[in-house]
C-alpha positions as CSV (number, residue, x, y, z in Angstrom):
1,M,4.6,-29.1,-6.0
2,S,2.7,-31.8,-8.4
3,K,3.7,-34.5,-6.2
4,A,3.1,-32.7,-2.8
5,A,-0.4,-31.8,-4.6
6,K,-1.2,-35.6,-4.7
7,I,-0.4,-36.3,-0.9
8,K,-2.9,-36.9,1.7
9,W,-2.3,-34.3,4.1
10,N,-3.8,-34.9,7.6
11,N,-5.8,-31.6,8.3
12,T,-8.3,-32.8,11.3
13,A,-8.3,-29.9,13.9
14,N,-10.0,-32.4,17.0
15,G,-6.6,-34.2,17.6
16,D,-5.1,-34.4,21.1
17,E,-2.7,-31.8,21.9
18,A,0.3,-34.0,21.6
19,D,-0.2,-34.1,17.6
20,Y,0.4,-30.3,17.0
21,L,3.5,-28.3,16.6
22,P,3.4,-24.8,16.7
23,L,4.1,-23.2,12.7
24,S,7.6,-21.8,13.7
25,H,8.8,-25.4,14.2
26,A,7.7,-26.6,11.0
27,L,9.9,-24.1,9.1
28,A,12.9,-24.7,11.5
29,L,12.5,-28.3,11.2
30,Y,13.0,-28.0,7.5
31,I,16.2,-25.7,8.0
32,S,17.9,-28.2,10.1
33,E,17.5,-31.1,12.1
34,D,18.3,-29.0,15.4
35,L,15.4,-27.4,16.3
36,D,17.1,-24.9,18.3
37,E,19.2,-23.9,15.3
38,G,16.6,-23.6,13.0
39,L,14.9,-21.6,14.8
40,N,17.5,-19.1,15.3
41,E,18.2,-19.3,11.2
42,S,14.4,-18.4,11.1
43,S,14.4,-15.9,13.8
44,T,17.1,-13.8,12.1
45,T,14.7,-13.6,8.8
46,I,12.2,-12.6,10.7
47,R,14.0,-9.7,12.5
48,E,15.1,-8.5,9.0
49,V,11.3,-8.8,7.6
50,R,9.9,-6.7,10.8
51,K,12.0,-3.8,10.7
52,Q,11.1,-3.2,7.2
53,F,7.7,-2.1,8.5
54,E,8.6,-1.2,12.4
55,R,8.4,2.5,11.2
56,G,5.4,2.3,9.3
57,W,3.9,0.4,12.5
58,N,5.5,2.7,15.1
59,I,3.5,6.0,13.1
60,E,0.5,3.7,13.2
61,L,0.7,3.5,17.1
62,L,1.4,7.2,17.3
63,I,-2.0,7.9,15.4
64,Q,-4.1,5.6,17.3
65,T,-3.2,6.5,20.6
66,V,-3.2,10.4,19.8
67,S,-6.9,9.3,18.0
68,G,-7.5,7.6,21.5
69,L,-6.9,10.7,23.9
70,L,-9.1,13.0,21.3
71,G,-11.6,10.6,21.5
72,I,-11.4,10.5,25.4
73,V,-12.0,14.4,25.3
74,A,-14.6,14.6,22.7
75,L,-16.7,12.0,24.9
76,S,-16.4,13.9,28.3
77,G,-17.0,17.0,26.8
78,L,-20.4,15.4,24.8
79,A,-21.0,14.2,28.4
80,S,-21.0,17.7,30.0
81,A,-24.9,18.9,30.6
82,H,-24.3,22.5,29.9
83,T,-21.8,22.0,26.4
84,P,-23.0,24.7,23.9
85,G,-24.7,24.1,20.2
86,V,-21.5,25.4,18.5
87,V,-19.0,23.6,20.7
88,E,-20.9,20.1,21.1
89,A,-20.7,20.4,17.1
90,M,-16.9,20.7,17.5
91,L,-16.9,17.5,19.9
92,R,-18.9,15.9,17.5
93,L,-16.7,16.7,14.5
94,L,-14.0,15.8,17.0
95,L,-15.1,12.5,18.0
96,F,-15.4,11.4,14.2
97,V,-12.0,12.4,13.5
98,A,-10.4,10.3,16.3
99,F,-12.9,7.7,15.1
100,A,-11.1,7.5,12.1
101,G,-7.9,7.7,13.5
102,L,-8.3,4.9,15.3
103,L,-9.7,2.1,12.9
104,G,-7.8,4.0,9.4
105,P,-4.6,2.3,10.0
106,W,-6.6,-0.7,11.0
107,I,-8.0,-0.9,7.7
108,W,-4.8,0.4,5.7
109,R,-2.9,-2.5,7.5
110,R,-5.4,-4.8,6.0
111,I,-5.3,-3.7,2.4
112,H,-1.4,-3.0,2.7
113,Q,-1.3,-6.9,3.0
114,F,-3.4,-8.3,1.0
115,G,-4.7,-5.6,-1.3
116,L,-8.2,-5.2,-2.2
117,E,-8.5,-8.4,-4.5
118,F,-11.2,-11.2,-3.2
119,P,-10.4,-14.2,-2.6
120,L,-6.9,-13.8,-3.0
121,N,-5.3,-16.6,-4.7
122,K,-2.1,-15.7,-5.9
123,A,1.0,-14.6,-3.8
124,L,2.2,-10.4,-3.6
125,E,5.3,-9.6,-4.1
126,L,7.2,-9.4,-0.9
127,P,8.8,-6.0,-0.1
128,H,11.7,-7.7,0.8
129,E,14.1,-10.1,-0.2
130,E,12.8,-14.0,-0.4
131,N,14.3,-16.6,1.5
132,E,14.2,-19.9,-0.1
133,D,13.2,-22.0,2.9
134,F,10.6,-19.4,4.2
135,E,8.9,-19.8,0.3
136,K,9.6,-23.3,-0.1
137,I,7.3,-24.3,3.0
138,I,5.1,-21.5,2.3
139,G,4.2,-23.0,-1.0
140,F,2.9,-25.8,0.8
141,F,0.2,-23.9,2.3
142,Q,-0.6,-22.1,-0.3
143,Q,-2.0,-25.0,-2.5
144,A,-5.8,-25.5,-2.6
145,N,-5.2,-29.1,-1.4
146,G,-2.2,-28.8,0.7
147,P,-2.2,-29.1,4.4
148,K,-4.0,-26.7,6.7
149,A,-2.6,-24.7,9.7
150,F,-5.0,-24.0,12.6
151,Y,-4.9,-20.9,15.3
152,L,-6.7,-21.1,18.6
153,P,-8.9,-18.3,19.4
154,K,-8.3,-16.8,22.6
155,L,-11.9,-17.3,23.9
156,S,-12.5,-20.9,22.3
157,K,-10.7,-23.9,22.8
158,R,-11.6,-25.3,18.9
159,R,-8.8,-24.9,16.6
160,V,-9.8,-22.9,13.5
161,A,-8.2,-23.6,9.9
162,L,-6.1,-20.6,8.2
163,E,-7.4,-19.9,4.5
164,R,-4.5,-20.6,2.4
165,S,-5.0,-16.9,1.3
166,Q,-3.2,-15.9,4.6
167,F,-0.1,-17.2,3.3
168,F,-0.2,-14.9,0.0
169,G,0.3,-11.5,2.2
170,K,2.9,-9.3,2.4
171,L,3.6,-10.3,5.5
172,R,3.2,-14.2,5.3
173,Y,6.8,-14.5,6.9
174,L,5.8,-13.3,10.4
175,L,3.5,-16.2,10.5
176,F,6.4,-18.3,11.4
177,S,7.6,-16.4,14.3
178,E,7.9,-17.5,17.2
179,H,6.5,-14.1,19.1
180,S,3.2,-13.2,19.3
181,R,3.8,-9.5,19.2
182,D,5.2,-10.4,15.6
183,R,2.2,-12.4,14.5
184,A,-0.2,-9.7,16.0
185,K,1.0,-7.0,12.9
186,V,-0.2,-10.4,10.7
187,S,-4.2,-9.3,9.7
188,R,-6.5,-12.3,9.7
189,F,-7.6,-13.1,6.2
190,P,-10.1,-11.8,4.8
191,S,-10.9,-9.4,8.3
192,A,-8.6,-6.8,9.6
193,L,-8.4,-9.1,13.1
194,D,-4.7,-9.7,14.1
195,L,-3.1,-13.1,14.4
196,S,-1.4,-13.1,17.9
197,A,-3.1,-16.8,18.6
198,D,-0.9,-19.7,18.3
199,I,-0.6,-20.9,15.3
200,C,-0.2,-24.8,14.5
201,V,0.3,-27.6,12.1
202,H,0.0,-31.6,12.5
203,R,3.2,-33.5,13.3
204,D,2.3,-35.5,10.6
205,N,1.9,-33.0,7.9
206,I,5.1,-30.8,9.2
207,K,7.1,-34.6,8.6
208,Q,5.8,-34.6,5.1
209,M,6.6,-31.1,4.4
210,C,10.2,-31.3,5.2
211,I,10.7,-34.9,3.5
212,L,8.9,-33.2,0.2
213,A,10.5,-30.4,0.4
214,K,14.1,-32.1,1.0
215,H,13.8,-34.0,-1.9
216,E,13.2,-31.8,-4.1
217,R,15.9,-29.4,-3.4
218,K,18.5,-32.2,-3.3
219,A,19.5,-31.0,-6.6
220,G,18.9,-27.4,-5.9
221,A,21.6,-24.7,-5.5
222,G,24.1,-26.3,-2.7
223,R,22.2,-29.3,-2.1
224,N,24.2,-32.0,-3.9
225,F,27.6,-29.9,-4.2
226,K,29.3,-31.8,-1.5
227,F,32.5,-31.4,-3.3
228,A,32.3,-28.2,-4.5
229,Y,32.1,-27.3,-1.0
230,V,35.2,-28.9,-0.4
231,H,36.6,-26.9,-3.5
232,A,35.4,-23.6,-2.0
233,I,36.9,-24.3,1.2
234,M,40.0,-25.2,-0.5
235,A,40.1,-22.2,-2.6
236,L,39.6,-19.8,0.7
237,T,42.8,-21.8,2.4
238,K,44.6,-20.6,-0.3
239,D,43.4,-16.7,-0.2
240,P,45.5,-14.3,1.2
241,R,42.6,-12.5,2.8
242,S,41.9,-15.6,5.1
243,A,45.5,-14.7,7.0
244,E,44.1,-11.2,7.2
245,L,40.6,-12.3,8.8
246,D,40.0,-10.7,12.0
247,L,39.0,-13.6,14.2
248,S,37.7,-11.3,17.5
249,N,34.4,-11.6,16.2
250,E,33.4,-15.1,15.1
251,A,30.0,-13.7,13.9
252,R,31.5,-11.1,11.2
253,A,34.1,-13.4,10.8
254,T,31.5,-16.1,9.3
255,K,29.7,-13.3,7.6
256,T,33.0,-12.2,5.5
257,V,33.6,-16.1,4.7
258,I,30.2,-16.7,3.4
259,E,31.0,-13.5,1.2
260,W,34.2,-15.2,-0.3
261,M,32.3,-18.3,-0.5
262,T,29.5,-16.9,-2.6
263,E,31.8,-15.1,-4.8
264,W,33.5,-18.5,-5.3
265,F,30.1,-20.5,-6.5
266,Q,29.5,-17.2,-8.4
267,N,32.7,-17.5,-10.6
268,N,32.9,-21.6,-10.7
269,T,29.1,-22.7,-11.4
270,N,27.6,-22.4,-14.6
271,T,24.1,-20.8,-13.8
272,P,23.2,-18.6,-10.6
273,K,20.5,-21.4,-9.7
274,E,23.7,-23.2,-8.7
275,V,24.9,-20.7,-6.4
276,P,24.2,-21.8,-2.6
277,D,22.3,-19.1,-0.4
278,A,24.1,-17.9,3.1
279,S,22.0,-20.4,5.1
280,Q,23.4,-23.3,3.3
281,L,27.1,-21.9,3.6
282,K,26.8,-20.7,7.0
283,R,28.0,-23.9,8.3
284,Y,31.0,-24.6,6.3
285,A,31.9,-20.9,7.1
286,K,31.3,-21.6,10.6
287,D,33.7,-24.6,10.5
288,F,36.3,-22.6,8.5
289,V,36.4,-19.5,11.0
290,S,37.3,-22.4,13.6
291,G,39.5,-24.3,12.0
292,L,41.0,-20.8,11.4
293,K,41.1,-19.7,15.4
294,K,42.1,-23.2,16.2
295,Y,45.4,-23.0,14.0
296,P,47.5,-20.4,13.0
297,P,46.3,-18.7,10.0
298,K,49.5,-19.1,8.0
299,K,49.2,-22.7,8.7
300,A,45.9,-22.7,7.4
301,I,46.6,-21.1,4.1
302,E,49.8,-23.5,3.6
303,W,47.8,-26.7,3.6
């Protein structure tokens, strides 16, 4: 990232609306030149991340809902002019418990995402598997002199820059979601307010990030392995399992072929770093499955 640190980023917050794109597009355009394809791939990862936290979020919602109802009961009782002293004390205690139940999950979410360290200057360990594409783009925003992402408060038309610490939290992948309901689960650093507002990045910075990241990854896993991909596909055409592959479900078949290609790279490369990840193999796997559907499997494995 040393080269990236020397780049002069366009971090102006007062440009025209057309100068900015959603943060989700920055990642999508890095993953693929086709925006829709990039968004589909990133949403798949975000969906898997969301599954890791949904149970906890549902418990939080239940606690806050029950606490809200108890608070209404307590306030209604205290508003009564004929509340006995003992009952009044119990209602005040109930109101305190309700208040704690409403505020507690909100504070816990902030602590869970960013910990107690302040300021936060290093990425926290993720509770799920890392994704190379996400980490590459997030790495730019984590730099002290890196590009800025902005959010637009609901009651203001002035863009506000996010602190780089925002990209160190455990829910940093959700910042790249197209959907506000996902971003609402992310606490705004350093407060515990949610980030459901739209997040945007200047077009110039997206272009720079894509150029830099793709340049750095050319020698990485699967980026400069054109002939290795060909060899992997050729090996699969001779693999007896190809003839038994169930082509009725294209998504499942593609996933299976990705697993087979991963096995091939693991057995035919020198280091784990040379093994492409699933997103890099997906296009080749899709082409292979399409070939099997176009030609009878027996013909395909006789090449």
